[in-house]
C-alpha positions in Angstrom: -13.5 120.8 6.0 -16.8 120.2 4.3 -18.2 116.7 3.7 -17.6 117.1 -0.1 -13.9 118.1 0.6 -13.6 115.1 2.9 -14.9 112.7 0.2 -12.5 114.2 -2.4 -9.6 113.9 0.0 -10.6 110.3 0.8 -10.7 109.4 -3.0 -7.4 111.0 -3.6 -5.8 108.9 -0.8 -7.1 105.8 -2.5 -5.0 106.9 -5.5 -2.0 107.2 -3.3 -2.2 111.0 -3.3 -1.4 112.2 0.2 -0.5 115.7 1.4 2.9 116.6 0.2 2.8 113.9 -2.6 4.1 114.9 -6.0 1.5 114.9 -8.7 2.5 115.3 -12.4 0.1 116.4 -15.1 0.8 114.2 -18.2 -1.8 115.7 -20.5 -5.0 117.7 -20.6 -7.7 117.0 -23.2 -10.8 119.0 -22.9 -12.0 118.4 -19.3 -9.9 115.3 -18.8 -6.5 115.3 -17.0 -4.1 112.5 -17.1 -1.9 112.6 -14.0 0.9 110.6 -12.5 1.0 109.8 -8.8 4.0 107.7 -7.7 4.4 105.2 -10.5 0.7 105.1 -11.6 -1.3 107.1 -14.1 -4.9 108.2 -13.6 -7.5 110.0 -15.7 -9.5 112.5 -13.7 -12.0 115.2 -14.5 -11.4 118.9 -14.3 -13.3 119.3 -11.0 -11.1 116.8 -9.3 -8.0 118.3 -10.8 -9.0 121.7 -9.4 -9.4 120.1 -6.0 -5.7 119.3 -5.9 -3.7 122.2 -4.6 -0.4 122.7 -6.2 2.6 124.1 -4.3 
């Protein structure tokens, strides 16, 4: 895992987004995504949204 990927993974963990955690996309406006992780909502940019792998 590259340093950039490690930084992204670390940031996502601060949001409560761990491997296997359910993430729901609430809305997409231009390059801004509003997501729900557990009981919280976050606004993230398109690059970060692309870093989250959906299964």
